LUMDOTI-549276 format. One record per residue: residue in three letters; y, x, z of N, C-alpha, C in turn; residue number from 1. Coordinates in steps of 0.1 Angstrom, whole numbers. Atoms other than C-alpha are relative to their C-alpha. Layout:
REM LUMDOTI-549276
ALA/Y/X/Z/Y/X/Z/Y/X/Z/NUM;
...
***
This chain:
REM LUMDOTI-549276
MET/-13/7/2/-947/511/-1321/9/3/12/1;
ASN/-9/-3/-10/-916/519/-1301/3/-13/8/2;
THR/-2/12/-8/-911/494/-1272/13/1/8/3;
SER/-12/-2/-7/-876/503/-1262/7/-13/4/4;
VAL/-8/12/-4/-854/478/-1243/13/-1/-7/5;
TYR/-13/1/7/-825/486/-1265/0/-11/-11/6;
THR/-2/11/9/-812/458/-1287/4/5/-14/7;
TRP/-4/-3/14/-806/458/-1325/5/-13/-6/8;
GLN/-6/12/7/-783/434/-1343/-5/0/-15/9;
THR/5/0/14/-799/423/-1376/11/2/-10/10;
LEU/-10/-4/10/-781/437/-1406/-3/-7/-13/11;
SER/3/8/12/-777/418/-1438/9/2/-12/12;
LEU/-9/-1/11/-746/425/-1458/-3/12/-10/13;
PRO/2/-11/9/-749/446/-1490/9/12/3/14;
PRO/-8/-12/-4/-737/482/-1484/14/0/-6/15;
GLU/-13/-1/7/-709/479/-1510/11/-8/7/16;
LYS/-10/8/-6/-692/452/-1489/5/6/13/17;
LEU/-5/-7/-12/-688/476/-1460/10/11/-2/18;
VAL/-8/-11/3/-668/502/-1478/14/-1/4/19;
ALA/-14/2/-4/-633/487/-1473/2/0/15/20;
ALA/-1/0/-15/-639/480/-1436/-2/14/6/21;
ARG/3/-13/-5/-654/514/-1430/12/10/-3/22;
GLN/-11/-9/3/-625/532/-1447/12/-3/9/23;
GLU/-11/3/-8/-599/513/-1428/-2/4/15/24;
VAL/2/-4/-14/-615/519/-1394/0/15/1/25;
HIS/0/-15/0/-620/556/-1403/15/4/1/26;
MET/-14/-4/0/-582/558/-1409/6/-4/14/27;
ALA/-6/4/-13/-574/538/-1377/-5/10/11/28;
ALA/5/-9/-10/-596/562/-1357/7/13/1/29;
GLN/-8/-13/1/-574/591/-1368/11/-1/10/30;
ILE/-11/2/-10/-547/577/-1345/-5/3/14/31;
VAL/6/-3/-13/-570/579/-1315/-2/15/1/32;
ALA/3/-15/0/-581/614/-1324/12/8/0/33;
ALA/-13/-8/0/-545/625/-1330/5/2/14/34;
VAL/-5/-1/-14/-537/618/-1294/-7/11/7/35;
SER/8/-11/-6/-565/641/-1282/4/13/-6/36;
ALA/-4/-12/7/-555/667/-1308/13/5/5/37;
THR/-14/-3/-4/-519/666/-1295/0/5/15/38;
TYR/-1/-3/-15/-526/667/-1257/-11/9/6/39;
LEU/11/-8/-6/-559/686/-1252/0/13/-6/40;
PRO/2/-14/5/-566/723/-1256/-9/0/-12/41;
SER/9/0/12/-581/730/-1290/-13/8/2/42;
HIS/13/-6/0/-617/739/-1294/-5/3/-14/43;
PRO/4/-3/14/-632/756/-1325/-9/-10/-6/44;
ASP/10/10/5/-659/729/-1328/6/-14/-1/45;
MET/-8/12/1/-632/702/-1327/-5/-10/11/46;
SER/6/9/-10/-650/687/-1296/12/-7/8/47;
HIS/-11/6/-7/-615/680/-1281/5/-13/-7/48;
THR/-4/12/8/-611/653/-1308/-11/-10/-1/49;
ALA/12/9/1/-646/637/-1304/3/-14/6/50;
LEU/-2/14/-5/-646/599/-1299/-14/-5/5/51;
GLN/11/7/-5/-670/576/-1281/0/-15/-3/52;
LEU/1/15/1/-682/540/-1284/-3/-6/13/53;
ASP/4/7/-13/-684/515/-1256/-7/-14/-4/54;
PRO/7/12/3/-705/483/-1254/8/-12/-5/55;
SER/-9/12/4/-675/460/-1260/5/1/-14/56;
GLY/-5/-1/14/-668/472/-1295/12/8/-1/57;
HIS/-12/-8/0/-642/498/-1288/-3/14/-4/58;
ILE/0/-14/2/-637/533/-1301/9/7/11/59;
LEU/-8/-6/-11/-626/554/-1271/4/14/-3/60;
GLY/-4/-14/0/-605/585/-1271/-3/7/13/61;
GLN/4/-8/-13/-609/612/-1244/10/-3/11/62;
GLU/-9/1/-11/-594/610/-1210/9/12/1/63;
ILE/-10/-11/0/-562/630/-1208/9/-1/13/64;
LYS/-6/-1/-13/-544/641/-1176/13/9/0/65;
PRO/-13/-8/-1/-508/654/-1182/9/-6/11/66;
GLY/-8/6/-11/-496/641/-1148/-6/-14/2/67;
LYS/7/13/0/-509/605/-1155/-12/0/-8/68;
THR/12/1/8/-544/599/-1166/0/-12/-10/69;
PHE/0/10/10/-547/579/-1198/-10/2/-11/70;
ARG/8/-1/12/-568/572/-1229/5/-10/-10/71;
VAL/-3/10/10/-565/553/-1261/-13/-5/-5/72;
ARG/12/6/6/-590/529/-1275/4/-9/-12/73;
LEU/-2/8/11/-594/510/-1307/-10/-11/0/74;
ASP/8/12/0/-607/475/-1306/-4/-3/-14/75;
LEU/5/2/14/-629/471/-1337/0/-14/-4/76;
HIS/1/15/3/-631/433/-1334/14/-5/-5/77;
GLN/-14/5/3/-593/428/-1336/8/10/-7/78;
LEU/-7/-11/6/-583/461/-1351/14/2/8/79;
ARG/-12/-1/-9/-559/468/-1322/-1/13/8/80;
LEU/-1/-12/-9/-548/500/-1305/5/-3/14/81;
GLU/-4/2/-13/-545/501/-1268/2/13/8/82;
LEU/-3/-11/-9/-529/526/-1245/-4/-4/14/83;
GLN/5/4/-13/-547/525/-1212/3/11/11/84;
GLY/-3/-9/-11/-536/541/-1179/-11/-2/11/85;
HIS/11/1/-11/-560/549/-1150/7/-5/12/86;
GLN/-5/6/-12/-553/526/-1121/-11/0/11/87;
GLN/10/0/-11/-571/519/-1088/-13/-7/-5/88;
ARG/12/7/5/-596/496/-1106/-6/5/-13/89;
GLY/4/-6/12/-601/519/-1135/10/-1/-11/90;
PHE/-10/0/11/-585/520/-1169/5/-15/-3/91;
GLU/-6/13/3/-561/491/-1176/10/2/-12/92;
THR/-8/-1/11/-542/484/-1208/15/-1/4/93;
ILE/-14/0/-3/-505/494/-1205/8/-6/-12/94;
SER/-7/5/12/-495/486/-1241/-10/-1/-11/95;
ASP/9/1/12/-512/475/-1273/8/-3/-13/96;
PHE/-6/1/13/-505/473/-1310/-10/-5/-10/97;
GLY/9/5/11/-522/451/-1336/3/7/-13/98;
LEU/-2/-7/12/-527/471/-1367/1/-9/-12/99;
VAL/0/9/11/-531/441/-1390/14/-3/-5/100;
GLY/-13/2/5/-501/438/-1413/10/11/2/101;
HIS/-8/-11/-3/-487/472/-1403/-5/12/-8/102;
THR/4/-12/7/-487/506/-1420/-6/10/9/103;
PHE/5/-12/-7/-504/538/-1410/11/7/8/104;
LYS/-11/-7/-7/-471/554/-1402/6/-8/12/105;
ALA/-5/9/-11/-460/524/-1381/-9/2/12/106;
ALA/9/-1/-11/-491/528/-1360/2/13/7/107;
PHE/-3/-13/-6/-484/565/-1354/13/0/8/108;
ASP/-13/1/-7/-448/557/-1345/-1/-7/13/109;
TRP/2/7/-13/-459/531/-1320/-7/8/10/110;
MET/8/-8/-10/-484/554/-1304/9/11/6/111;
GLU/-9/-11/-5/-458/582/-1300/10/-6/10/112;
GLN/-10/6/-8/-433/558/-1285/-6/-5/13/113;
ALA/7/6/-11/-458/541/-1262/-4/12/10/114;
LEU/3/-11/-9/-469/575/-1248/13/6/7/115;
LYS/-13/-4/-6/-432/585/-1243/4/-9/11/116;
ASP/-4/10/-10/-425/553/-1224/-9/1/13/117;
TYR/9/0/-11/-456/557/-1202/1/14/8/118;
LEU/0/-13/-7/-455/595/-1195/14/5/3/119;
GLY/-13/-5/-2/-418/600/-1197/3/11/-10/120;
ALA/-4/-9/11/-398/621/-1222/-3/14/4/121;
ALA/2/-14/-4/-403/653/-1202/-15/4/-2/122;
VAL/14/-3/1/-441/651/-1204/-6/-3/-14/123;
ALA/5/4/13/-447/633/-1237/3/10/-11/124;
LYS/-1/-10/11/-453/654/-1269/2/-8/-13/125;
THR/-1/6/13/-445/648/-1305/-14/-1/-6/126;
LEU/14/3/4/-477/632/-1318/-3/6/-14/127;
LEU/4/-6/13/-495/651/-1345/-2/-11/-10/128;
ARG/2/10/11/-495/632/-1378/-12/4/-9/129;
PRO/12/-3/8/-523/631/-1404/1/13/-7/130;
ALA/-1/-13/7/-510/661/-1423/-2/12/10/131;
ASP/1/-11/-10/-511/681/-1390/-14/1/6/132;
LEU/13/0/-6/-547/673/-1381/-8/12/-6/133;
PRO/7/-12/5/-572/702/-1385/-11/-4/-10/134;
TRP/9/4/11/-590/683/-1413/8/-9/-10/135;
SER/-7/8/10/-580/665/-1445/-7/-14/0/136;
LEU/5/14/2/-584/627/-1448/-3/-3/-14/137;
PRO/2/4/14/-599/611/-1478/11/-8/-5/138;
MET/-10/8/7/-576/594/-1503/-2/-15/4/139;
HIS/0/14/-3/-567/559/-1492/13/-6/-1/140;
PRO/-14/7/1/-539/533/-1499/8/0/13/141;
LEU/-7/0/-12/-530/534/-1462/9/12/1/142;
SER/-8/-12/0/-517/569/-1467/12/-1/-8/143;
SER/-11/2/9/-493/556/-1492/8/-12/3/144;
GLY/-9/12/-4/-478/527/-1473/-7/-13/0/145;
ALA/7/13/-1/-505/500/-1476/-1/-5/14/146;
LEU/1/6/-13/-509/476/-1448/-15/-2/4/147;
PHE/14/3/-6/-540/472/-1425/-3/-14/-2/148;
ARG/4/14/2/-559/441/-1433/-8/-6/12/149;
ALA/6/6/-11/-574/416/-1410/-15/2/0/150;
PRO/15/-1/-1/-610/421/-1397/-7/-12/-6/151;
ASN/7/11/6/-636/400/-1414/-15/2/2/152;
GLN/14/-1/-1/-674/396/-1418/-5/15/-1/153;
SER/4/-14/2/-677/432/-1431/4/9/12/154;
SER/-4/-7/-12/-658/445/-1400/-11/-2/11/155;
SER/11/3/-10/-684/428/-1378/-13/7/-3/156;
GLU/12/-7/4/-712/442/-1397/1/15/2/157;
LEU/-3/-14/-3/-697/477/-1394/-2/3/14/158;
TYR/2/-2/-14/-696/473/-1357/-14/-1/4/159;
HIS/14/1/-3/-732/462/-1356/-7/13/-4/160;
TRP/6/-13/4/-742/493/-1376/3/11/10/161;
LEU/-4/-10/-10/-723/515/-1351/-7/-2/13/162;
ALA/6/3/-12/-737/498/-1321/-15/2/-1/163;
ASN/15/-3/2/-773/499/-1335/-3/15/0/164;
ALA/2/-14/1/-769/535/-1343/1/7/13/165;
GLU/-2/-6/-13/-756/544/-1309/-13/-2/9/166;
ASN/12/3/-8/-786/527/-1292/-12/8/-4/167;
VAL/12/-7/4/-813/543/-1312/2/15/1/168;
LEU/-2/-14/-1/-797/577/-1312/0/5/15/169;
GLN/1/-3/-14/-794/576/-1274/-14/1/4/170;
GLU/14/0/-4/-831/569/-1272/-6/13/-5/171;
ILE/5/-13/6/-839/599/-1295/5/11/9/172;
GLN/-6/-11/-8/-815/621/-1275/-7/1/14/173;
ALA/7/-1/-13/-834/612/-1243/-13/7/0/174;
LEU/12/-7/1/-865/629/-1256/1/14/4/175;
HIS/-2/-13/-4/-850/663/-1250/14/1/6/176;
PRO/-13/1/-4/-819/657/-1229/6/14/4/177;
MET/-5/-13/-4/-816/693/-1216/4/9/-12/178;
ASN/-3/-8/12/-814/706/-1252/10/-7/-9/179;
ALA/-8/9/9/-790/679/-1265/15/2/3/180;
SER/-14/0/-2/-753/680/-1271/4/-15/2/181;
ARG/-5/13/-3/-732/649/-1263/0/-8/-13/182;
LEU/0/9/11/-736/619/-1287/15/-4/-2/183;
SER/-14/3/3/-701/615/-1303/2/-5/-14/184;
LEU/-5/5/13/-683/598/-1331/11/10/-4/185;
TRP/-9/-11/4/-665/625/-1351/10/-5/-10/186;
PRO/-10/7/9/-632/615/-1367/1/6/-14/187;
LYS/-1/-6/13/-634/640/-1396/-7/-8/-11/188;
HIS/9/7/9/-663/624/-1414/-4/-14/4/189;
PHE/3/13/-6/-666/593/-1392/-15/-2/0/190;
ASP/14/2/-2/-702/599/-1384/-3/2/15/191;
LEU/4/0/-14/-720/595/-1351/-13/9/1/192;
PHE/11/-9/-1/-743/624/-1341/0/8/12/193;
PHE/1/-10/-10/-756/648/-1316/-10/11/-5/194;
SER/9/-10/5/-776/680/-1319/-10/4/11/195;
PHE/9/-7/-8/-808/694/-1304/1/14/-3/196;
MET/-3/-14/2/-804/731/-1299/-11/9/7/197;
ARG/9/-10/-5/-828/760/-1295/6/13/-4/198;
PRO/-7/-13/3/-820/797/-1296/0/4/-15/199;
VAL/0/-4/14/-830/802/-1332/6/-10/-10/200;
TYR/-6/10/9/-820/769/-1348/3/-13/7/201;
SER/-4/13/-6/-806/735/-1342/-3/-11/-10/202;
VAL/2/11/9/-810/700/-1357/10/-11/4/203;
ALA/-9/11/-2/-783/674/-1360/-6/-14/-4/204;
ILE/6/13/2/-794/638/-1357/11/-11/1/205;
GLY/-12/9/0/-769/611/-1367/-1/-12/-9/206;
PHE/-2/12/9/-756/581/-1386/13/1/-6/207;
SER/-12/2/7/-730/577/-1412/1/-14/-6/208;
ALA/-2/14/6/-716/543/-1423/3/1/-15/209;
GLY/-3/-2/15/-711/558/-1458/11/11/-1/210;
ASP/-10/-10/2/-692/588/-1471/-2/6/-14/211;
ALA/1/-6/13/-690/613/-1500/-15/4/-4/212;
VAL/14/-3/2/-727/621/-1496/-7/-12/-6/213;
LEU/6/13/4/-739/585/-1499/10/-11/4/214;
LYS/-9/11/-2/-718/554/-1502/-5/-11/10/215;
GLU/6/10/-9/-742/533/-1482/-3/6/13/216;
PRO/3/-5/-13/-749/536/-1445/-14/8/0/217;
TYR/13/-7/-1/-777/561/-1436/-1/8/13/218;
PHE/4/-9/-12/-794/579/-1407/-4/13/-6/219;
TYR/4/-13/5/-800/616/-1410/-5/9/10/220;
VAL/5/-11/-8/-817/646/-1396/3/13/-8/221;
LYS/-5/-11/7/-801/679/-1406/-2/13/7/222;
PRO/3/-12/-7/-816/712/-1396/10/11/-4/223;
ALA/-8/-11/2/-796/744/-1393/-6/12/6/224;
PRO/-3/-2/14/-801/769/-1408/-9/-9/-9/225;
LEU/7/8/9/-813/751/-1439/-15/5/-2/226;
LEU/14/-3/2/-851/749/-1445/-2/6/-13/227;
THR/3/-6/13/-866/770/-1472/-11/-9/-7/228;
GLU/10/7/7/-888/754/-1499/-14/7/2/229;
PRO/0/14/1/-913/739/-1499/3/-8/12/230;
LEU/-4/7/-11/-898/713/-1477/-11/-9/6/231;
PRO/11/8/-6/-920/694/-1452/0/-14/-7/232;
VAL/2/13/5/-934/661/-1465/5/-10/10/233;
LEU/-5/10/-9/-916/631/-1450/-8/-13/-2/234;
THR/7/13/1/-934/598/-1442/10/-11/-3/235;
TYR/-11/10/2/-901/579/-1442/12/8/-4/236;
GLY/-12/-7/5/-868/587/-1459/-3/10/-11/237;
GLU/1/-10/11/-862/615/-1483/9/12/3/238;
TRP/-8/-12/-1/-847/650/-1485/11/-1/-11/239;
LEU/-11/-2/10/-812/654/-1501/3/15/1/240;
GLN/-4/-14/1/-802/689/-1513/12/1/-8/241;
GLY/-12/-3/7/-769/702/-1525/11/5/9/242;
LYS/-11/-4/-9/-735/706/-1508/-4/-4/15/243;
TRP/5/5/-13/-751/686/-1479/-15/-1/-2/244;
SER/15/0/0/-788/691/-1472/-6/-6/13/245;
GLY/6/5/-11/-809/671/-1449/-9/-12/-4/246;
ALA/9/12/2/-834/642/-1445/8/-12/3/247;
VAL/-8/12/-1/-819/607/-1449/-9/-12/-1/248;
LEU/5/13/1/-829/571/-1444/11/-9/-4/249;
LYS/-11/9/5/-807/548/-1465/-1/-14/5/250;
SER/0/14/-4/-797/513/-1456/-9/-8/-9/251;
SER/8/8/9/-815/500/-1487/-15/1/5/252;
GLU/14/-2/-5/-848/514/-1471/-1/-8/13/253;
ILE/0/7/-12/-839/498/-1438/-2/-15/-3/254;
PHE/1/14/4/-834/464/-1455/-13/-3/-6/255;
ALA/13/2/6/-866/468/-1474/-11/-2/10/256;
SER/10/2/-10/-885/468/-1441/-1/-14/5/257;
GLY/0/14/-4/-876/432/-1435/13/-5/5/258;
ASP/-13/5/-4/-848/409/-1423/0/-3/15/259;
SER/0/2/-14/-858/409/-1386/6/13/7/260;
SER/-6/-12/-7/-841/431/-1360/-11/10/4/261;
LEU/11/-9/-4/-874/445/-1348/-5/9/-12/262;
ALA/4/-7/11/-885/455/-1383/10/11/-4/263;
GLN/-10/-10/4/-852/472/-1391/1/11/10/264;
ARG/-2/-11/-10/-850/491/-1358/-13/9/0/265;
GLU/12/-8/1/-886/502/-1361/0/10/-12/266;
GLN/0/-9/12/-880/516/-1396/9/12/4/267;
VAL/-9/-11/-4/-851/537/-1382/-7/9/10/268;
TRP/7/-8/-10/-871/549/-1352/-11/8/-6/269;
LYS/11/-8/6/-901/559/-1373/5/11/-9/270;
PHE/-6/-11/7/-879/579/-1396/5/11/9/271;
LEU/-5/-11/-9/-862/598/-1368/-11/7/7/272;
HIS/11/-6/-8/-893/603/-1348/-9/8/-8/273;
SER/9/-8/9/-915/614/-1377/6/12/-6/274;
THR/-7/-12/6/-889/637/-1392/1/11/10/275;
LEU/-1/-10/-11/-883/654/-1359/-14/6/3/276;
GLY/14/-5/-2/-921/657/-1356/-4/10/-10/277;
VAL/3/-10/10/-925/676/-1389/8/12/2/278;
LEU/-9/-12/-3/-897/699/-1377/-4/6/14/279;
ASN/5/-6/-12/-917/706/-1345/9/-2/12/280;
TRP/-9/2/-11/-891/691/-1322/-7/-9/11/281;
LEU/5/10/-10/-914/666/-1305/-13/5/6/282;
VAL/13/-6/-6/-942/690/-1293/3/4/14/283;
***
């Protein structure tokens, strides 16, 4: 049994109740990513738009230094955007904007003006809008003028999923730190993952709160290039094949392990550890 000191918040809400919260936060995260896409040099792997999570429940954008150092963060608990400038004591909030009751466009407009006020007109840039980002967003009412809704129990559960995933993925990442990429939250598909890399192949280890592959949250292990059949036998989880191919552990299987935090976390750990084992990553 894994005896990590990392914590795990017990999960209980049916996966279908997370969909609305996950979609709204995914959209809100685009505003944070758009700032990086606007101000940072572009990288083919989109790493300049990668996001991070912090222990307080915020999605963090990258540090940007066009004269003044700043970053943008999204408070998941209150669904609020914050422009932070770097001061003597670290990052401090310069301006903030509550998304609840406002449109997607209004949030982009606020972000652009806040950056202009902070950086000055000579340094500030025209903020890239959703249509300008290097990926397409899924269809959502927010794109057509709907208002952001207030956070609720589903929003809290979504944060717990993300925090839990970050903790267990950090532990897996520590098994081969010299071969691992940075653990990041990627705004395109809104999944949290890193990769173990070797000269011949790599394997992505991550978590999705739900997407076009599976509507329910799931952890995954995705080798590249794809494995040839017959696929290795998995002790936990299952293989998915198609447009997206990899091993997955669905939230329904995590819940089936029990309603205690220890049982749920152990199920995830066993899936990740055993799957990497059959891929010869833990030798």
